[in-house]
PyMOL Python script that loads the backbone (N, CA, C, O; Angstrom):
from pymol import cmd

cmd.read_pdbstr("""\
ATOM      1  N   MET A   1     106.607 109.737 102.267  1.00  0.00           N
ATOM      2  CA  MET A   1     106.950 108.588 103.079  1.00  0.00           C
ATOM      3  C   MET A   1     107.291 107.429 102.134  1.00  0.00           C
ATOM      4  O   MET A   1     106.573 107.181 101.166  1.00  0.00           O
ATOM      5  N   SER A   2     108.371 106.738 102.416  1.00  0.00           N
ATOM      6  CA  SER A   2     108.783 105.626 101.562  1.00  0.00           C
ATOM      7  C   SER A   2     107.819 104.450 101.709  1.00  0.00           C
ATOM      8  O   SER A   2     107.100 104.337 102.702  1.00  0.00           O
ATOM      9  N   LEU A   3     107.818 103.584 100.705  1.00  0.00           N
ATOM     10  CA  LEU A   3     106.950 102.415 100.733  1.00  0.00           C
ATOM     11  C   LEU A   3     107.261 101.539 101.940  1.00  0.00           C
ATOM     12  O   LEU A   3     106.350 101.102 102.643  1.00  0.00           O
ATOM     13  N   THR A   4     108.533 101.284 102.181  1.00  0.00           N
ATOM     14  CA  THR A   4     108.890 100.414 103.304  1.00  0.00           C
ATOM     15  C   THR A   4     108.465 101.026 104.638  1.00  0.00           C
ATOM     16  O   THR A   4     108.009 100.313 105.533  1.00  0.00           O
ATOM     17  N   ARG A   5     108.611 102.323 104.768  1.00  0.00           N
ATOM     18  CA  ARG A   5     108.182 102.995 106.004  1.00  0.00           C
ATOM     19  C   ARG A   5     106.669 102.915 106.151  1.00  0.00           C
ATOM     20  O   ARG A   5     106.165 102.653 107.243  1.00  0.00           O
ATOM     21  N   TYR A   6     105.938 103.139 105.057  1.00  0.00           N
ATOM     22  CA  TYR A   6     104.480 103.066 105.094  1.00  0.00           C
ATOM     23  C   TYR A   6     104.021 101.671 105.505  1.00  0.00           C
ATOM     24  O   TYR A   6     103.130 101.524 106.342  1.00  0.00           O
ATOM     25  N   LEU A   7     104.635 100.649 104.909  1.00  0.00           N
ATOM     26  CA  LEU A   7     104.248  99.280 105.231  1.00  0.00           C
ATOM     27  C   LEU A   7     104.513  98.954 106.694  1.00  0.00           C
ATOM     28  O   LEU A   7     103.712  98.285 107.348  1.00  0.00           O
ATOM     29  N   ALA A   8     105.644  99.434 107.199  1.00  0.00           N
ATOM     30  CA  ALA A   8     105.983  99.162 108.589  1.00  0.00           C
ATOM     31  C   ALA A   8     105.027  99.878 109.539  1.00  0.00           C
ATOM     32  O   ALA A   8     104.648  99.327 110.572  1.00  0.00           O
ATOM     33  N   VAL A   9     104.642 101.094 109.196  1.00  0.00           N
ATOM     34  CA  VAL A   9     103.767 101.885 110.059  1.00  0.00           C
ATOM     35  C   VAL A   9     102.327 101.393 109.984  1.00  0.00           C
ATOM     36  O   VAL A   9     101.626 101.359 110.995  1.00  0.00           O
ATOM     37  N   SER A  10     101.883 101.008 108.779  1.00  0.00           N
ATOM     38  CA  SER A  10     100.475 100.653 108.598  1.00  0.00           C
ATOM     39  C   SER A  10     100.096  99.397 109.368  1.00  0.00           C
ATOM     40  O   SER A  10      98.963  99.276 109.836  1.00  0.00           O
ATOM     41  N   GLY A  11     101.032  98.458 109.505  1.00  0.00           N
ATOM     42  CA  GLY A  11     100.756  97.244 110.249  1.00  0.00           C
ATOM     43  C   GLY A  11      99.928  96.223 109.505  1.00  0.00           C
ATOM     44  O   GLY A  11      99.741  95.111 110.001  1.00  0.00           O
ATOM     45  N   CYS A  12      99.417  96.566 108.315  1.00  0.00           N
ATOM     46  CA  CYS A  12      98.587  95.610 107.588  1.00  0.00           C
ATOM     47  C   CYS A  12      99.439  94.588 106.834  1.00  0.00           C
ATOM     48  O   CYS A  12      98.954  93.506 106.504  1.00  0.00           O
ATOM     49  N   LEU A  13     100.663  94.909 106.567  1.00  0.00           N
ATOM     50  CA  LEU A  13     101.587  94.005 105.906  1.00  0.00           C
ATOM     51  C   LEU A  13     102.869  93.962 106.721  1.00  0.00           C
ATOM     52  O   LEU A  13     103.181  94.906 107.448  1.00  0.00           O
ATOM     53  N   SER A  14     103.610  92.868 106.601  1.00  0.00           N
ATOM     54  CA  SER A  14     104.870  92.812 107.332  1.00  0.00           C
ATOM     55  C   SER A  14     106.030  92.713 106.337  1.00  0.00           C
ATOM     56  O   SER A  14     106.288  91.643 105.784  1.00  0.00           O
ATOM     57  N   PRO A  15     106.719  93.817 106.115  1.00  0.00           N
ATOM     58  CA  PRO A  15     107.837  93.805 105.178  1.00  0.00           C
ATOM     59  C   PRO A  15     109.097  93.204 105.799  1.00  0.00           C
ATOM     60  O   PRO A  15     109.329  93.321 107.003  1.00  0.00           O
ATOM     61  N   GLU A  16     109.889  92.571 104.973  1.00  0.00           N
ATOM     62  CA  GLU A  16     111.192  92.058 105.406  1.00  0.00           C
ATOM     63  C   GLU A  16     112.254  92.853 104.653  1.00  0.00           C
ATOM     64  O   GLU A  16     112.217  92.945 103.426  1.00  0.00           O
ATOM     65  N   LEU A  17     113.197  93.423 105.392  1.00  0.00           N
ATOM     66  CA  LEU A  17     114.240  94.255 104.804  1.00  0.00           C
ATOM     67  C   LEU A  17     115.589  93.568 104.949  1.00  0.00           C
ATOM     68  O   LEU A  17     115.832  92.836 105.908  1.00  0.00           O
ATOM     69  N   ASP A  18     116.472  93.821 103.967  1.00  0.00           N
ATOM     70  CA  ASP A  18     117.825  93.286 104.092  1.00  0.00           C
ATOM     71  C   ASP A  18     118.662  94.231 104.942  1.00  0.00           C
ATOM     72  O   ASP A  18     118.139  95.199 105.493  1.00  0.00           O
ATOM     73  N   ILE A  19     119.928  93.962 105.049  1.00  0.00           N
ATOM     74  CA  ILE A  19     120.802  94.745 105.935  1.00  0.00           C
ATOM     75  C   ILE A  19     120.907  96.213 105.519  1.00  0.00           C
ATOM     76  O   ILE A  19     121.171  97.079 106.353  1.00  0.00           O
ATOM     77  N   ASP A  20     120.699  96.494 104.219  1.00  0.00           N
ATOM     78  CA  ASP A  20     120.760  97.872 103.716  1.00  0.00           C
ATOM     79  C   ASP A  20     119.390  98.544 103.678  1.00  0.00           C
ATOM     80  O   ASP A  20     119.221  99.597 103.063  1.00  0.00           O
ATOM     81  N   GLN A  21     118.422  97.928 104.337  1.00  0.00           N
ATOM     82  CA  GLN A  21     117.052  98.441 104.410  1.00  0.00           C
ATOM     83  C   GLN A  21     116.334  98.430 103.052  1.00  0.00           C
ATOM     84  O   GLN A  21     115.444  99.246 102.813  1.00  0.00           O
ATOM     85  N   ASN A  22     116.724  97.501 102.163  1.00  0.00           N
ATOM     86  CA  ASN A  22     116.024  97.306 100.903  1.00  0.00           C
ATOM     87  C   ASN A  22     114.926  96.274 101.116  1.00  0.00           C
ATOM     88  O   ASN A  22     115.112  95.292 101.835  1.00  0.00           O
ATOM     89  N   LEU A  23     113.798  96.504 100.494  1.00  0.00           N
ATOM     90  CA  LEU A  23     112.670  95.599 100.631  1.00  0.00           C
ATOM     91  C   LEU A  23     112.993  94.259  99.992  1.00  0.00           C
ATOM     92  O   LEU A  23     113.363  94.207  98.819  1.00  0.00           O
ATOM     93  N   VAL A  24     112.858  93.179 100.745  1.00  0.00           N
ATOM     94  CA  VAL A  24     113.155  91.835 100.265  1.00  0.00           C
ATOM     95  C   VAL A  24     111.861  91.067 100.019  1.00  0.00           C
ATOM     96  O   VAL A  24     111.711  90.410  98.989  1.00  0.00           O
ATOM     97  N   ARG A  25     110.942  91.147 100.948  1.00  0.00           N
ATOM     98  CA  ARG A  25     109.699  90.383 100.866  1.00  0.00           C
ATOM     99  C   ARG A  25     108.622  91.083 101.683  1.00  0.00           C
ATOM    100  O   ARG A  25     108.907  91.751 102.677  1.00  0.00           O
ATOM    101  N   ILE A  26     107.379  90.914 101.242  1.00  0.00           N
ATOM    102  CA  ILE A  26     106.235  91.424 101.987  1.00  0.00           C
ATOM    103  C   ILE A  26     105.298  90.252 102.230  1.00  0.00           C
ATOM    104  O   ILE A  26     104.809  89.648 101.274  1.00  0.00           O
ATOM    105  N   ASP A  27     105.043  89.924 103.466  1.00  0.00           N
ATOM    106  CA  ASP A  27     104.076  88.891 103.805  1.00  0.00           C
ATOM    107  C   ASP A  27     102.695  89.517 103.879  1.00  0.00           C
ATOM    108  O   ASP A  27     102.507  90.563 104.499  1.00  0.00           O
ATOM    109  N   ILE A  28     101.730  88.868 103.242  1.00  0.00           N
ATOM    110  CA  ILE A  28     100.352  89.349 103.286  1.00  0.00           C
ATOM    111  C   ILE A  28      99.453  88.202 103.703  1.00  0.00           C
ATOM    112  O   ILE A  28      99.816  87.034 103.567  1.00  0.00           O
ATOM    113  N   ALA A  29      98.303  88.533 104.202  1.00  0.00           N
ATOM    114  CA  ALA A  29      97.294  87.529 104.547  1.00  0.00           C
ATOM    115  C   ALA A  29      96.151  87.647 103.550  1.00  0.00           C
ATOM    116  O   ALA A  29      95.483  88.678 103.479  1.00  0.00           O
ATOM    117  N   LEU A  30      95.929  86.584 102.779  1.00  0.00           N
ATOM    118  CA  LEU A  30      94.840  86.585 101.806  1.00  0.00           C
ATOM    119  C   LEU A  30      93.528  86.253 102.500  1.00  0.00           C
ATOM    120  O   LEU A  30      93.508  85.524 103.492  1.00  0.00           O
ATOM    121  N   PRO A  31      92.435  86.790 101.974  1.00  0.00           N
ATOM    122  CA  PRO A  31      91.130  86.455 102.547  1.00  0.00           C
ATOM    123  C   PRO A  31      90.839  84.966 102.393  1.00  0.00           C
ATOM    124  O   PRO A  31      91.388  84.305 101.512  1.00  0.00           O
ATOM    125  N   ALA A  32      89.979  84.452 103.251  1.00  0.00           N
ATOM    126  CA  ALA A  32      89.569  83.045 103.147  1.00  0.00           C
ATOM    127  C   ALA A  32      88.948  82.809 101.771  1.00  0.00           C
ATOM    128  O   ALA A  32      88.244  83.671 101.246  1.00  0.00           O
ATOM    129  N   ASN A  33      89.212  81.640 101.192  1.00  0.00           N
ATOM    130  CA  ASN A  33      88.686  81.240  99.880  1.00  0.00           C
ATOM    131  C   ASN A  33      89.256  82.050  98.715  1.00  0.00           C
ATOM    132  O   ASN A  33      88.752  81.939  97.598  1.00  0.00           O
ATOM    133  N   TYR A  34      90.274  82.849  98.941  1.00  0.00           N
ATOM    134  CA  TYR A  34      90.840  83.671  97.864  1.00  0.00           C
ATOM    135  C   TYR A  34      91.329  82.804  96.704  1.00  0.00           C
ATOM    136  O   TYR A  34      91.030  83.088  95.544  1.00  0.00           O
ATOM    137  N   LEU A  35      92.074  81.761  97.014  1.00  0.00           N
ATOM    138  CA  LEU A  35      92.623  80.921  95.948  1.00  0.00           C
ATOM    139  C   LEU A  35      91.514  80.216  95.178  1.00  0.00           C
ATOM    140  O   LEU A  35      91.542  80.183  93.948  1.00  0.00           O
ATOM    141  N   ASP A  36      90.545  79.657  95.881  1.00  0.00           N
ATOM    142  CA  ASP A  36      89.435  78.979  95.211  1.00  0.00           C
ATOM    143  C   ASP A  36      88.625  79.946  94.350  1.00  0.00           C
ATOM    144  O   ASP A  36      88.213  79.598  93.244  1.00  0.00           O
ATOM    145  N   ASN A  37      88.400  81.134  94.847  1.00  0.00           N
ATOM    146  CA  ASN A  37      87.588  82.118  94.124  1.00  0.00           C
ATOM    147  C   ASN A  37      88.296  82.678  92.892  1.00  0.00           C
ATOM    148  O   ASN A  37      87.624  83.134  91.967  1.00  0.00           O
ATOM    149  N   ASN A  38      89.624  82.659  92.849  1.00  0.00           N
ATOM    150  CA  ASN A  38      90.353  83.294  91.757  1.00  0.00           C
ATOM    151  C   ASN A  38      91.089  82.320  90.851  1.00  0.00           C
ATOM    152  O   ASN A  38      91.759  82.749  89.912  1.00  0.00           O
ATOM    153  N   LYS A  39      90.983  81.030  91.105  1.00  0.00           N
ATOM    154  CA  LYS A  39      91.708  80.026  90.329  1.00  0.00           C
ATOM    155  C   LYS A  39      91.318  80.049  88.848  1.00  0.00           C
ATOM    156  O   LYS A  39      92.192  79.986  87.983  1.00  0.00           O
ATOM    157  N   VAL A  40      90.027  80.136  88.547  1.00  0.00           N
ATOM    158  CA  VAL A  40      89.555  80.142  87.161  1.00  0.00           C
ATOM    159  C   VAL A  40      90.048  81.394  86.435  1.00  0.00           C
ATOM    160  O   VAL A  40      90.504  81.319  85.294  1.00  0.00           O
ATOM    161  N   HIS A  41      89.955  82.524  87.093  1.00  0.00           N
ATOM    162  CA  HIS A  41      90.411  83.779  86.495  1.00  0.00           C
ATOM    163  C   HIS A  41      91.915  83.731  86.203  1.00  0.00           C
ATOM    164  O   HIS A  41      92.360  84.157  85.137  1.00  0.00           O
ATOM    165  N   ALA A  42      92.676  83.218  87.140  1.00  0.00           N
ATOM    166  CA  ALA A  42      94.129  83.110  86.948  1.00  0.00           C
ATOM    167  C   ALA A  42      94.453  82.159  85.794  1.00  0.00           C
ATOM    168  O   ALA A  42      95.364  82.427  85.010  1.00  0.00           O
ATOM    169  N   ALA A  43      93.725  81.065  85.684  1.00  0.00           N
ATOM    170  CA  ALA A  43      93.956  80.115  84.590  1.00  0.00           C
ATOM    171  C   ALA A  43      93.668  80.766  83.242  1.00  0.00           C
ATOM    172  O   ALA A  43      94.405  80.546  82.280  1.00  0.00           O
ATOM    173  N   LYS A  44      92.609  81.561  83.160  1.00  0.00           N
ATOM    174  CA  LYS A  44      92.284  82.271  81.918  1.00  0.00           C
ATOM    175  C   LYS A  44      93.398  83.264  81.557  1.00  0.00           C
ATOM    176  O   LYS A  44      93.803  83.353  80.398  1.00  0.00           O
ATOM    177  N   GLN A  45      93.882  83.995  82.540  1.00  0.00           N
ATOM    178  CA  GLN A  45      94.947  84.965  82.285  1.00  0.00           C
ATOM    179  C   GLN A  45      96.224  84.277  81.810  1.00  0.00           C
ATOM    180  O   GLN A  45      96.886  84.762  80.892  1.00  0.00           O
ATOM    181  N   LEU A  46      96.571  83.154  82.429  1.00  0.00           N
ATOM    182  CA  LEU A  46      97.768  82.423  82.013  1.00  0.00           C
ATOM    183  C   LEU A  46      97.623  81.869  80.600  1.00  0.00           C
ATOM    184  O   LEU A  46      98.583  81.871  79.831  1.00  0.00           O
ATOM    185  N   THR A  47      96.432  81.398  80.258  1.00  0.00           N
ATOM    186  CA  THR A  47      96.186  80.892  78.912  1.00  0.00           C
ATOM    187  C   THR A  47      96.323  82.006  77.888  1.00  0.00           C
ATOM    188  O   THR A  47      96.973  81.827  76.858  1.00  0.00           O
ATOM    189  N   ARG A  48      95.718  83.152  78.162  1.00  0.00           N
ATOM    190  CA  ARG A  48      95.830  84.298  77.245  1.00  0.00           C
ATOM    191  C   ARG A  48      97.283  84.743  77.095  1.00  0.00           C
ATOM    192  O   ARG A  48      97.730  85.061  75.993  1.00  0.00           O
ATOM    193  N   ALA A  49      98.011  84.762  78.197  1.00  0.00           N
ATOM    194  CA  ALA A  49      99.418  85.169  78.143  1.00  0.00           C
ATOM    195  C   ALA A  49     100.228  84.173  77.321  1.00  0.00           C
ATOM    196  O   ALA A  49     101.104  84.575  76.555  1.00  0.00           O
ATOM    197  N   GLY A  50      99.950  82.886  77.468  1.00  0.00           N
ATOM    198  CA  GLY A  50     100.661  81.873  76.693  1.00  0.00           C
ATOM    199  C   GLY A  50     100.390  81.999  75.211  1.00  0.00           C
ATOM    200  O   GLY A  50     101.304  81.871  74.396  1.00  0.00           O
ATOM    201  N   VAL A  51      99.129  82.251  74.852  1.00  0.00           N
ATOM    202  CA  VAL A  51      98.768  82.436  73.439  1.00  0.00           C
ATOM    203  C   VAL A  51      99.454  83.678  72.894  1.00  0.00           C
ATOM    204  O   VAL A  51      99.996  83.650  71.789  1.00  0.00           O
ATOM    205  N   ARG A  52      99.439  84.757  73.647  1.00  0.00           N
ATOM    206  CA  ARG A  52     100.075  86.007  73.194  1.00  0.00           C
ATOM    207  C   ARG A  52     101.583  85.819  73.032  1.00  0.00           C
ATOM    208  O   ARG A  52     102.164  86.317  72.069  1.00  0.00           O
ATOM    209  N   LEU A  53     102.215  85.115  73.952  1.00  0.00           N
ATOM    210  CA  LEU A  53     103.646  84.852  73.835  1.00  0.00           C
ATOM    211  C   LEU A  53     103.936  84.032  72.584  1.00  0.00           C
ATOM    212  O   LEU A  53     104.895  84.316  71.866  1.00  0.00           O
ATOM    213  N   ALA A  54     103.123  83.024  72.317  1.00  0.00           N
ATOM    214  CA  ALA A  54     103.308  82.211  71.106  1.00  0.00           C
ATOM    215  C   ALA A  54     103.159  83.070  69.861  1.00  0.00           C
ATOM    216  O   ALA A  54     103.917  82.907  68.905  1.00  0.00           O
ATOM    217  N   GLN A  55     102.192  83.982  69.857  1.00  0.00           N
ATOM    218  CA  GLN A  55     102.006  84.877  68.717  1.00  0.00           C
ATOM    219  C   GLN A  55     103.220  85.772  68.517  1.00  0.00           C
ATOM    220  O   GLN A  55     103.673  85.967  67.389  1.00  0.00           O
ATOM    221  N   LEU A  56     103.740  86.310  69.596  1.00  0.00           N
ATOM    222  CA  LEU A  56     104.920  87.168  69.502  1.00  0.00           C
ATOM    223  C   LEU A  56     106.133  86.400  69.001  1.00  0.00           C
ATOM    224  O   LEU A  56     106.888  86.899  68.166  1.00  0.00           O
ATOM    225  N   LEU A  57     106.319  85.199  69.506  1.00  0.00           N
ATOM    226  CA  LEU A  57     107.455  84.387  69.068  1.00  0.00           C
ATOM    227  C   LEU A  57     107.313  83.997  67.606  1.00  0.00           C
ATOM    228  O   LEU A  57     108.296  84.012  66.865  1.00  0.00           O
ATOM    229  N   ASP A  58     106.098  83.645  67.179  1.00  0.00           N
ATOM    230  CA  ASP A  58     105.866  83.301  65.778  1.00  0.00           C
ATOM    231  C   ASP A  58     106.136  84.489  64.869  1.00  0.00           C
ATOM    232  O   ASP A  58     106.727  84.327  63.801  1.00  0.00           O
ATOM    233  N   SER A  59     105.715  85.673  65.273  1.00  0.00           N
ATOM    234  CA  SER A  59     105.914  86.852  64.435  1.00  0.00           C
ATOM    235  C   SER A  59     107.397  87.220  64.367  1.00  0.00           C
ATOM    236  O   SER A  59     107.859  87.743  63.352  1.00  0.00           O
ATOM    237  N   HIS A  60     108.125  86.958  65.413  1.00  0.00           N
ATOM    238  CA  HIS A  60     109.555  87.268  65.428  1.00  0.00           C
ATOM    239  C   HIS A  60     110.324  86.287  64.526  1.00  0.00           C
ATOM    240  O   HIS A  60     111.252  86.690  63.825  1.00  0.00           O
ATOM    241  N   VAL A  61     109.946  85.028  64.543  1.00  0.00           N
ATOM    242  CA  VAL A  61     110.619  84.007  63.743  1.00  0.00           C
ATOM    243  C   VAL A  61     110.372  84.267  62.266  1.00  0.00           C
ATOM    244  O   VAL A  61     111.252  84.023  61.440  1.00  0.00           O
ATOM    245  N   ALA A  62     109.183  84.759  61.921  1.00  0.00           N
ATOM    246  CA  ALA A  62     108.829  84.960  60.519  1.00  0.00           C
ATOM    247  C   ALA A  62     109.541  86.169  59.916  1.00  0.00           C
ATOM    248  O   ALA A  62     109.590  86.295  58.692  1.00  0.00           O
ATOM    249  N   MET A  63     110.085  87.046  60.727  1.00  0.00           N
ATOM    250  CA  MET A  63     110.746  88.247  60.215  1.00  0.00           C
ATOM    251  C   MET A  63     112.121  87.906  59.680  1.00  0.00           C
ATOM    252  O   MET A  63     112.882  87.196  60.337  1.00  0.00           O
ATOM    253  N   PRO A  64     112.457  88.410  58.478  1.00  0.00           N
ATOM    254  CA  PRO A  64     113.802  88.155  57.937  1.00  0.00           C
ATOM    255  C   PRO A  64     114.861  88.950  58.701  1.00  0.00           C
ATOM    256  O   PRO A  64     114.600  90.051  59.185  1.00  0.00           O
ATOM    257  N   CYS A  65     116.035  88.384  58.799  1.00  0.00           N
ATOM    258  CA  CYS A  65     117.120  89.055  59.511  1.00  0.00           C
ATOM    259  C   CYS A  65     117.938  89.924  58.598  1.00  0.00           C
ATOM    260  O   CYS A  65     118.893  90.561  59.043  1.00  0.00           O
TER     261      CYS A  65
END
""", "prot")
cmd.dss("prot")
cmd.show_as("cartoon", "prot")
cmd.util.cbc("prot")
cmd.orient("prot")
């Protein structure tokens, strides 16, 4: 069963399809307090990703062409 068909049948999510039946968007309902409960974790992940990106960019710049 395709993902779009599963989503439509399951009823837990509401998919939006374009004219060619390609998945465009999926609306979901987050639990109450989801954003408040996960804000710190998301901030930590973004900080780690930013540091890692800076490391990758620094290592690329230091390499001779």
